[in-house]
PyMOL commands that place a pseudoatom at each C-alpha (Angstrom):
pseudoatom trace, name=CA, resn=MET, resi=1, chain=A, elem=C, hetatm=0, pos=[29.624, 40.383, 30.530]
pseudoatom trace, name=CA, resn=GLU, resi=2, chain=A, elem=C, hetatm=0, pos=[30.863, 36.347, 30.267]
pseudoatom trace, name=CA, resn=PHE, resi=3, chain=A, elem=C, hetatm=0, pos=[27.399, 35.295, 30.950]
pseudoatom trace, name=CA, resn=LEU, resi=4, chain=A, elem=C, hetatm=0, pos=[25.651, 37.397, 27.695]
pseudoatom trace, name=CA, resn=TRP, resi=5, chain=A, elem=C, hetatm=0, pos=[28.380, 35.894, 25.687]
pseudoatom trace, name=CA, resn=ASN, resi=6, chain=A, elem=C, hetatm=0, pos=[27.882, 32.583, 27.003]
pseudoatom trace, name=CA, resn=ASN, resi=7, chain=A, elem=C, hetatm=0, pos=[24.242, 32.963, 26.430]
pseudoatom trace, name=CA, resn=LEU, resi=8, chain=A, elem=C, hetatm=0, pos=[24.641, 34.320, 22.922]
pseudoatom trace, name=CA, resn=THR, resi=9, chain=A, elem=C, hetatm=0, pos=[27.321, 31.436, 21.978]
pseudoatom trace, name=CA, resn=ASP, resi=10, chain=A, elem=C, hetatm=0, pos=[25.244, 28.537, 23.452]
pseudoatom trace, name=CA, resn=LYS, resi=11, chain=A, elem=C, hetatm=0, pos=[23.676, 26.570, 20.615]
pseudoatom trace, name=CA, resn=THR, resi=12, chain=A, elem=C, hetatm=0, pos=[22.459, 23.605, 22.558]
pseudoatom trace, name=CA, resn=ASP, resi=13, chain=A, elem=C, hetatm=0, pos=[18.775, 24.831, 22.153]
pseudoatom trace, name=CA, resn=SER, resi=14, chain=A, elem=C, hetatm=0, pos=[17.457, 25.780, 19.065]
pseudoatom trace, name=CA, resn=GLY, resi=15, chain=A, elem=C, hetatm=0, pos=[14.964, 28.067, 19.750]
pseudoatom trace, name=CA, resn=LEU, resi=16, chain=A, elem=C, hetatm=0, pos=[14.936, 31.682, 21.100]
pseudoatom trace, name=CA, resn=THR, resi=17, chain=A, elem=C, hetatm=0, pos=[15.393, 32.227, 25.113]
pseudoatom trace, name=CA, resn=ARG, resi=18, chain=A, elem=C, hetatm=0, pos=[13.393, 34.876, 26.836]
pseudoatom trace, name=CA, resn=TYR, resi=19, chain=A, elem=C, hetatm=0, pos=[16.207, 36.896, 27.086]
pseudoatom trace, name=CA, resn=ASP, resi=20, chain=A, elem=C, hetatm=0, pos=[16.675, 36.749, 23.310]
pseudoatom trace, name=CA, resn=THR, resi=21, chain=A, elem=C, hetatm=0, pos=[12.606, 37.704, 23.016]
pseudoatom trace, name=CA, resn=LYS, resi=22, chain=A, elem=C, hetatm=0, pos=[13.650, 40.639, 25.841]
pseudoatom trace, name=CA, resn=MET, resi=23, chain=A, elem=C, hetatm=0, pos=[16.185, 41.782, 23.381]
pseudoatom trace, name=CA, resn=LEU, resi=24, chain=A, elem=C, hetatm=0, pos=[13.770, 41.939, 20.205]
pseudoatom trace, name=CA, resn=GLN, resi=25, chain=A, elem=C, hetatm=0, pos=[11.160, 43.682, 22.191]
pseudoatom trace, name=CA, resn=GLY, resi=26, chain=A, elem=C, hetatm=0, pos=[13.641, 46.200, 22.941]
pseudoatom trace, name=CA, resn=LEU, resi=27, chain=A, elem=C, hetatm=0, pos=[14.712, 46.759, 19.524]
pseudoatom trace, name=CA, resn=SER, resi=28, chain=A, elem=C, hetatm=0, pos=[10.982, 46.822, 18.328]
pseudoatom trace, name=CA, resn=VAL, resi=29, chain=A, elem=C, hetatm=0, pos=[10.483, 49.738, 21.196]
pseudoatom trace, name=CA, resn=LEU, resi=30, chain=A, elem=C, hetatm=0, pos=[13.360, 51.477, 19.589]
pseudoatom trace, name=CA, resn=ALA, resi=31, chain=A, elem=C, hetatm=0, pos=[12.341, 51.109, 16.240]
pseudoatom trace, name=CA, resn=MET, resi=32, chain=A, elem=C, hetatm=0, pos=[8.839, 52.415, 17.296]
pseudoatom trace, name=CA, resn=VAL, resi=33, chain=A, elem=C, hetatm=0, pos=[10.454, 55.565, 18.683]
pseudoatom trace, name=CA, resn=VAL, resi=34, chain=A, elem=C, hetatm=0, pos=[12.411, 55.924, 15.373]
pseudoatom trace, name=CA, resn=LEU, resi=35, chain=A, elem=C, hetatm=0, pos=[9.078, 55.507, 13.266]
pseudoatom trace, name=CA, resn=HIS, resi=36, chain=A, elem=C, hetatm=0, pos=[6.870, 57.796, 15.427]
pseudoatom trace, name=CA, resn=LEU, resi=37, chain=A, elem=C, hetatm=0, pos=[9.631, 60.542, 15.495]
pseudoatom trace, name=CA, resn=PHE, resi=38, chain=A, elem=C, hetatm=0, pos=[11.099, 60.788, 12.102]
pseudoatom trace, name=CA, resn=ASP, resi=39, chain=A, elem=C, hetatm=0, pos=[8.444, 59.049, 9.386]
pseudoatom trace, name=CA, resn=ARG, resi=40, chain=A, elem=C, hetatm=0, pos=[7.849, 62.520, 8.144]
pseudoatom trace, name=CA, resn=VAL, resi=41, chain=A, elem=C, hetatm=0, pos=[8.910, 64.762, 5.226]
pseudoatom trace, name=CA, resn=ASP, resi=42, chain=A, elem=C, hetatm=0, pos=[7.364, 67.737, 6.511]
pseudoatom trace, name=CA, resn=PHE, resi=43, chain=A, elem=C, hetatm=0, pos=[10.446, 68.098, 9.076]
pseudoatom trace, name=CA, resn=GLN, resi=44, chain=A, elem=C, hetatm=0, pos=[10.255, 72.163, 8.998]
pseudoatom trace, name=CA, resn=GLY, resi=45, chain=A, elem=C, hetatm=0, pos=[10.238, 73.260, 12.772]
pseudoatom trace, name=CA, resn=LEU, resi=46, chain=A, elem=C, hetatm=0, pos=[10.793, 69.896, 14.279]
pseudoatom trace, name=CA, resn=TYR, resi=47, chain=A, elem=C, hetatm=0, pos=[14.548, 69.046, 13.544]
pseudoatom trace, name=CA, resn=THR, resi=48, chain=A, elem=C, hetatm=0, pos=[17.370, 69.913, 11.376]
pseudoatom trace, name=CA, resn=PRO, resi=49, chain=A, elem=C, hetatm=0, pos=[18.289, 66.768, 9.408]
pseudoatom trace, name=CA, resn=LEU, resi=50, chain=A, elem=C, hetatm=0, pos=[22.366, 66.832, 8.468]
pseudoatom trace, name=CA, resn=LEU, resi=51, chain=A, elem=C, hetatm=0, pos=[22.204, 64.234, 5.685]
pseudoatom trace, name=CA, resn=TYR, resi=52, chain=A, elem=C, hetatm=0, pos=[19.668, 64.137, 2.405]
pseudoatom trace, name=CA, resn=LEU, resi=53, chain=A, elem=C, hetatm=0, pos=[19.157, 61.396, 0.038]
pseudoatom trace, name=CA, resn=ALA, resi=54, chain=A, elem=C, hetatm=0, pos=[16.889, 62.210, -2.950]
pseudoatom trace, name=CA, resn=GLY, resi=55, chain=A, elem=C, hetatm=0, pos=[15.511, 65.461, -1.571]
pseudoatom trace, name=CA, resn=LYS, resi=56, chain=A, elem=C, hetatm=0, pos=[14.712, 63.489, 1.617]
pseudoatom trace, name=CA, resn=PRO, resi=57, chain=A, elem=C, hetatm=0, pos=[16.359, 63.265, 5.119]
pseudoatom trace, name=CA, resn=VAL, resi=58, chain=A, elem=C, hetatm=0, pos=[18.555, 60.279, 5.679]
pseudoatom trace, name=CA, resn=ILE, resi=59, chain=A, elem=C, hetatm=0, pos=[16.646, 59.175, 8.709]
pseudoatom trace, name=CA, resn=PHE, resi=60, chain=A, elem=C, hetatm=0, pos=[13.261, 59.545, 6.854]
pseudoatom trace, name=CA, resn=TYR, resi=61, chain=A, elem=C, hetatm=0, pos=[14.419, 56.369, 5.188]
pseudoatom trace, name=CA, resn=PHE, resi=62, chain=A, elem=C, hetatm=0, pos=[15.667, 54.642, 8.641]
pseudoatom trace, name=CA, resn=ALA, resi=63, chain=A, elem=C, hetatm=0, pos=[12.255, 55.199, 10.130]
pseudoatom trace, name=CA, resn=GLN, resi=64, chain=A, elem=C, hetatm=0, pos=[10.412, 53.320, 6.661]
pseudoatom trace, name=CA, resn=LEU, resi=65, chain=A, elem=C, hetatm=0, pos=[13.254, 50.752, 7.363]
pseudoatom trace, name=CA, resn=SER, resi=66, chain=A, elem=C, hetatm=0, pos=[12.242, 50.517, 11.463]
pseudoatom trace, name=CA, resn=ASP, resi=67, chain=A, elem=C, hetatm=0, pos=[8.557, 49.720, 10.207]
pseudoatom trace, name=CA, resn=PHE, resi=68, chain=A, elem=C, hetatm=0, pos=[8.828, 45.914, 11.916]
pseudoatom trace, name=CA, resn=CYS, resi=69, chain=A, elem=C, hetatm=0, pos=[8.210, 47.027, 15.333]
pseudoatom trace, name=CA, resn=VAL, resi=70, chain=A, elem=C, hetatm=0, pos=[4.516, 45.892, 15.410]
pseudoatom trace, name=CA, resn=MET, resi=71, chain=A, elem=C, hetatm=0, pos=[5.687, 42.514, 13.818]
pseudoatom trace, name=CA, resn=GLY, resi=72, chain=A, elem=C, hetatm=0, pos=[8.585, 42.115, 16.398]
pseudoatom trace, name=CA, resn=PHE, resi=73, chain=A, elem=C, hetatm=0, pos=[6.068, 42.513, 19.217]
pseudoatom trace, name=CA, resn=ALA, resi=74, chain=A, elem=C, hetatm=0, pos=[3.718, 40.259, 17.332]
pseudoatom trace, name=CA, resn=PHE, resi=75, chain=A, elem=C, hetatm=0, pos=[6.593, 37.307, 16.607]
pseudoatom trace, name=CA, resn=CYS, resi=76, chain=A, elem=C, hetatm=0, pos=[7.488, 37.521, 20.257]
pseudoatom trace, name=CA, resn=SER, resi=77, chain=A, elem=C, hetatm=0, pos=[4.026, 36.877, 21.481]
pseudoatom trace, name=CA, resn=GLY, resi=78, chain=A, elem=C, hetatm=0, pos=[3.502, 34.376, 18.928]
pseudoatom trace, name=CA, resn=TYR, resi=79, chain=A, elem=C, hetatm=0, pos=[6.752, 32.299, 19.757]
pseudoatom trace, name=CA, resn=GLY, resi=80, chain=A, elem=C, hetatm=0, pos=[6.008, 32.650, 23.594]
pseudoatom trace, name=CA, resn=LEU, resi=81, chain=A, elem=C, hetatm=0, pos=[2.258, 31.105, 23.502]
pseudoatom trace, name=CA, resn=TYR, resi=82, chain=A, elem=C, hetatm=0, pos=[4.017, 28.230, 21.061]
pseudoatom trace, name=CA, resn=LYS, resi=83, chain=A, elem=C, hetatm=0, pos=[6.594, 27.237, 23.390]
pseudoatom trace, name=CA, resn=LYS, resi=84, chain=A, elem=C, hetatm=0, pos=[4.213, 27.694, 26.421]
pseudoatom trace, name=CA, resn=TYR, resi=85, chain=A, elem=C, hetatm=0, pos=[2.132, 25.431, 24.633]
pseudoatom trace, name=CA, resn=MET, resi=86, chain=A, elem=C, hetatm=0, pos=[4.486, 22.836, 23.886]
pseudoatom trace, name=CA, resn=CYS, resi=87, chain=A, elem=C, hetatm=0, pos=[5.635, 22.518, 27.076]
pseudoatom trace, name=CA, resn=VAL, resi=88, chain=A, elem=C, hetatm=0, pos=[2.407, 22.241, 29.267]
pseudoatom trace, name=CA, resn=GLY, resi=89, chain=A, elem=C, hetatm=0, pos=[2.428, 20.444, 32.605]
pseudoatom trace, name=CA, resn=GLY, resi=90, chain=A, elem=C, hetatm=0, pos=[6.756, 19.986, 32.315]
pseudoatom trace, name=CA, resn=LYS, resi=91, chain=A, elem=C, hetatm=0, pos=[5.894, 17.575, 29.621]
pseudoatom trace, name=CA, resn=GLN, resi=92, chain=A, elem=C, hetatm=0, pos=[7.371, 18.420, 25.928]
pseudoatom trace, name=CA, resn=LYS, resi=93, chain=A, elem=C, hetatm=0, pos=[4.505, 17.833, 22.914]
pseudoatom trace, name=CA, resn=ASN, resi=94, chain=A, elem=C, hetatm=0, pos=[5.274, 16.258, 19.776]
pseudoatom trace, name=CA, resn=ILE, resi=95, chain=A, elem=C, hetatm=0, pos=[2.819, 17.484, 17.125]
pseudoatom trace, name=CA, resn=ILE, resi=96, chain=A, elem=C, hetatm=0, pos=[3.852, 15.013, 14.524]
pseudoatom trace, name=CA, resn=MET, resi=97, chain=A, elem=C, hetatm=0, pos=[3.026, 11.892, 16.499]
pseudoatom trace, name=CA, resn=GLY, resi=98, chain=A, elem=C, hetatm=0, pos=[0.084, 13.281, 18.211]
pseudoatom trace, name=CA, resn=ASP, resi=99, chain=A, elem=C, hetatm=0, pos=[1.137, 13.541, 21.765]
for i in range(1, 99): cmd.bond("trace and resi %d" % i, "trace and resi %d" % (i + 1))
show_as sticks, trace
zoom trace
């Protein structure tokens, strides 16, 4: 648990770590499951909702909010490619100076 706390509170690097991107990918997987299971208003015979809001199940609104799953994966892969490009050969590149 101490490793997790140190990883979350260490602010020496301004970017995301590999652990952070794995957490975002895991959250995206959970959001994808919620989206595909509960993003429907014709739920009769599938599940029994407990709470309703404006005539629709509350889980339907949570499913609508979890539509970020593809964007989460796209962000993680783009960020990883960017970090890989910036550190080619063990040398940090500087985009502004053209190095």
